[in-house]
C-alpha positions as CSV (number, residue, x, y, z in Angstrom):
1,M,-9.8,-89.7,-47.9
2,R,-6.9,-91.2,-49.7
3,E,-3.4,-89.8,-49.5
4,R,-2.0,-88.4,-52.5
5,P,0.9,-90.4,-54.2
6,R,3.9,-88.7,-53.4
7,R,5.5,-86.5,-56.8
8,R,8.8,-88.2,-58.0
9,L,11.8,-86.7,-59.9
10,H,14.9,-87.4,-61.0
11,I,18.3,-84.9,-60.5
12,D,22.2,-85.4,-61.5
13,A,23.1,-85.5,-57.4
14,T,24.4,-87.6,-54.5
15,L,21.6,-88.5,-52.1
16,R,21.3,-89.4,-48.9
17,A,19.2,-90.0,-45.6
18,N,19.0,-87.7,-43.0
19,E,20.7,-84.8,-45.1
20,R,19.1,-81.6,-47.6
21,V,19.1,-80.7,-51.3
22,T,19.2,-77.8,-52.7
23,L,17.0,-78.4,-56.3
24,E,17.8,-75.2,-58.8
25,R,16.1,-73.6,-61.5
26,D,14.3,-75.7,-63.4
27,R,13.8,-78.8,-60.8
28,A,12.7,-75.9,-58.4
29,H,10.5,-74.6,-61.0
30,Y,9.2,-77.7,-61.8
31,L,7.9,-78.9,-58.4
32,T,6.7,-75.6,-57.2
33,R,5.2,-73.8,-60.4
34,V,4.3,-76.5,-62.6
35,L,3.5,-78.9,-59.8
36,R,2.6,-76.2,-57.3
37,L,4.2,-77.7,-54.3
38,D,4.8,-76.0,-51.3
39,R,5.9,-76.6,-47.6
40,G,5.7,-79.9,-46.0
41,A,4.4,-81.0,-49.1
42,A,5.4,-85.1,-49.4
43,V,8.4,-85.7,-53.1
44,T,10.6,-88.7,-53.8
45,L,13.7,-87.7,-55.3
46,F,16.0,-90.7,-56.9
47,N,19.3,-90.2,-59.1
48,G,19.6,-93.3,-61.1
49,D,21.0,-95.7,-57.9
50,G,18.3,-98.1,-57.9
51,L,16.7,-95.8,-54.2
52,D,13.6,-94.0,-53.9
53,Y,14.6,-90.9,-51.5
54,D,11.9,-89.9,-49.7
55,G,11.6,-86.3,-48.0
56,V,9.4,-83.3,-47.9
57,I,10.1,-79.9,-49.0
58,V,11.1,-77.5,-46.5
59,D,12.3,-74.5,-47.9
60,I,11.4,-72.2,-51.0
61,A,13.1,-69.6,-52.5
62,R,13.6,-67.7,-55.9
63,N,14.7,-70.5,-58.2
64,Q,14.9,-73.0,-55.2
65,A,13.6,-75.4,-53.2
66,V,15.2,-77.3,-50.6
67,I,14.3,-80.9,-49.3
68,E,15.1,-82.5,-46.3
69,I,15.7,-86.2,-47.5
70,E,13.8,-88.3,-44.6
71,T,14.2,-92.6,-45.4
72,T,16.0,-94.7,-48.6
73,Q,14.3,-97.3,-50.2
74,A,14.8,-99.7,-52.5
75,A,12.5,-99.1,-55.8
76,R,11.4,-100.8,-59.2
77,S,13.9,-101.1,-61.8
78,G,13.4,-102.6,-65.3
79,L,13.5,-106.2,-66.7
80,D,15.4,-108.5,-64.9
81,P,17.4,-110.7,-66.2
82,A,17.9,-106.8,-68.8
83,V,16.4,-105.7,-71.8
84,V,18.0,-103.9,-74.2
85,I,16.8,-102.2,-77.4
86,A,18.7,-101.6,-80.4
87,L,16.1,-99.2,-81.9
88,P,16.7,-96.8,-85.0
89,I,16.4,-92.9,-84.9
90,L,12.4,-92.6,-85.6
91,K,11.1,-89.5,-86.9
92,G,9.6,-86.4,-84.3
93,E,7.4,-87.8,-81.9
94,R,7.6,-91.8,-82.8
95,M,11.3,-91.6,-81.1
96,D,9.4,-89.7,-78.1
97,F,7.0,-92.2,-77.9
98,A,8.9,-95.4,-78.5
99,L,11.7,-94.7,-75.3
100,Q,8.9,-93.2,-73.5
101,K,6.9,-96.2,-73.4
102,A,10.0,-98.9,-73.4
103,T,11.4,-97.4,-70.6
104,E,7.4,-98.1,-68.4
105,L,7.8,-101.7,-69.7
106,G,10.9,-102.0,-68.6
107,A,14.1,-101.5,-71.2
108,S,17.4,-101.0,-69.3
109,R,19.1,-99.5,-72.2
110,F,19.0,-98.2,-75.6
111,L,21.4,-98.5,-78.4
112,L,20.7,-96.5,-81.1
113,T,21.4,-98.2,-84.6
114,T,21.3,-96.9,-88.6
115,C,19.9,-99.3,-90.8
116,S,19.9,-99.1,-94.9
117,R,15.9,-97.8,-95.1
118,G,16.8,-95.5,-92.1
119,D,16.2,-92.0,-93.3
120,V,16.9,-89.6,-90.2
121,A,20.2,-87.8,-90.7
122,L,20.9,-85.8,-87.9
123,S,24.6,-83.1,-87.8
124,A,26.3,-83.8,-84.8
125,D,25.1,-81.1,-83.5
126,R,21.7,-82.1,-84.0
127,L,22.9,-85.6,-82.2
128,D,24.0,-84.1,-79.6
129,N,20.6,-82.4,-78.9
130,R,18.1,-84.8,-79.5
131,L,20.3,-86.9,-77.5
132,R,19.5,-84.7,-74.6
133,H,16.2,-84.4,-75.1
134,W,15.3,-88.1,-75.3
135,L,17.2,-88.6,-71.9
136,G,15.0,-85.8,-70.4
137,V,11.8,-88.2,-72.1
138,V,13.3,-91.1,-70.8
139,R,13.6,-89.8,-67.4
140,S,10.3,-88.0,-67.3
141,A,9.1,-91.1,-68.1
142,C,10.9,-93.1,-65.1
143,E,9.6,-90.1,-62.9
144,Q,5.8,-91.2,-63.9
145,C,6.0,-95.1,-63.9
146,G,8.4,-95.6,-60.3
147,R,11.7,-96.7,-61.8
148,A,14.7,-95.8,-59.9
149,T,16.7,-96.9,-62.7
150,V,17.6,-94.6,-65.7
151,P,17.8,-96.1,-69.4
152,T,21.0,-95.2,-70.9
153,I,20.8,-94.0,-74.6
154,E,24.0,-94.7,-76.5
155,P,24.9,-92.6,-79.6
156,P,23.9,-94.6,-83.7
157,R,26.3,-97.5,-84.7
158,P,25.6,-99.5,-87.5
159,L,23.2,-102.4,-87.4
160,R,26.1,-105.0,-88.4
161,E,28.0,-103.4,-85.2
162,R,25.0,-104.1,-83.2
163,L,24.8,-107.3,-84.0
164,A,28.9,-108.1,-83.5
165,D,28.7,-107.3,-79.7
166,S,25.2,-108.6,-78.6
167,G,26.2,-111.3,-76.9
168,P,24.3,-114.8,-76.5
169,L,20.6,-113.9,-76.4
170,A,19.4,-111.1,-79.2
171,V,15.6,-111.3,-81.0
172,C,14.4,-110.1,-83.4
173,L,10.3,-109.7,-84.3
174,D,9.6,-110.8,-87.8
175,A,6.4,-112.8,-89.6
176,S,8.8,-116.1,-90.6
177,G,9.9,-116.2,-87.0
178,E,9.0,-118.9,-84.2
179,P,6.3,-118.4,-81.4
180,P,7.9,-116.7,-78.8
181,Q,6.8,-119.3,-76.6
182,V,8.9,-121.7,-77.9
183,A,12.1,-119.4,-79.6
184,L,12.2,-117.9,-76.0
185,T,12.6,-120.6,-73.2
186,R,12.7,-120.6,-69.4
187,S,16.2,-121.7,-69.8
188,Q,17.6,-118.3,-71.8
189,W,16.5,-116.3,-68.5
190,R,20.0,-116.0,-67.5
191,G,21.2,-113.3,-68.9
192,E,21.1,-109.8,-71.2
193,L,18.5,-110.0,-74.2
194,R,18.7,-107.6,-76.8
195,L,15.3,-106.9,-78.9
196,F,16.2,-105.7,-82.6
197,S,13.6,-103.0,-83.8
198,G,13.7,-102.0,-87.5
199,P,13.2,-98.7,-89.2
200,E,10.3,-96.9,-90.4
201,G,10.9,-98.9,-93.7
202,G,11.6,-101.8,-92.3
203,F,14.8,-103.7,-92.6
204,A,16.6,-104.3,-95.9
205,A,17.2,-108.2,-97.5
206,D,20.7,-108.1,-96.2
207,E,20.0,-106.5,-92.8
208,L,17.0,-109.8,-92.2
209,E,19.5,-111.9,-93.2
210,A,22.2,-110.8,-90.7
211,L,19.8,-110.8,-88.5
212,S,18.8,-114.2,-89.1
213,G,22.2,-115.4,-88.5
214,A,22.8,-113.3,-85.1
215,A,19.3,-113.8,-83.7
216,Q,16.5,-115.6,-82.9
217,L,13.6,-114.5,-85.5
218,V,10.1,-113.9,-82.6
219,R,6.9,-114.2,-84.5
220,H,4.7,-111.7,-83.4
221,G,1.5,-111.6,-85.1
222,A,0.3,-111.7,-88.3
223,L,-0.2,-107.8,-88.8
224,T,1.9,-105.1,-89.6
225,L,3.6,-103.1,-86.8
226,R,4.6,-99.4,-86.9
227,A,8.7,-98.8,-85.9
228,E,7.6,-97.1,-82.6
229,T,5.0,-100.0,-82.0
230,A,7.3,-102.7,-82.6
231,P,9.6,-102.7,-79.4
232,L,6.7,-102.2,-77.5
233,V,5.3,-105.3,-78.3
234,G,8.8,-107.4,-78.2
235,L,9.1,-106.1,-74.5
236,T,5.2,-106.6,-74.0
237,L,5.5,-110.5,-75.1
238,V,9.0,-110.9,-73.2
239,G,7.8,-109.0,-69.9
240,A,4.7,-111.7,-70.3
241,L,6.8,-115.1,-70.7
242,R,9.1,-114.1,-67.9
243,E,6.6,-113.8,-65.2
244,L,5.4,-116.8,-66.3
245,S,8.2,-118.9,-66.4
């Protein structure tokens, strides 16, 4: 009979082999009530340091679960070198989808970006709540896909500021760009790549002009992509080219 895969769980705590860690409330509830795991069940904890901590549940009490960590091992991370996504805030579930799938595809961090055609405006309180929610989305994606490093999400800054500090390798998907195998050559895989993705209304003409001066425009095909799809296509192209390099 095939062995069931270990359940993975992210926690904000220092982890070490041969030690016990107590999960409180939400995390304990998720393990014992949602996943219905009992004493003796194998679990893997991670905290974003790049390691997986394999252990077993040794005790369950009200609102608590105790995990005994047995071994540690290096785990999967994002793309190497890192790919950073500069992403406008999208409406509702579209943002969750983009963050979740980009995490699964290996994005190392997300830089929220404001554009002239972006029409999602949030107050400071709502933005703080959304940032916490989006971080939860990213952590859940890491639990599912086997990543042990958790992408960070930086608060919004204007597009031109993101371009100014983007470093030597920045790209943006655009129908007028070069084919990816031409625009992204093997010699460029030496440092962080920043991928700029547009809002639901698309980049304005002056923004495209700024992008063409600071980033390489990369052709993705003839069809128009949704705002939540474009960063995923970009990550897929970059990942595939790196595998072939």
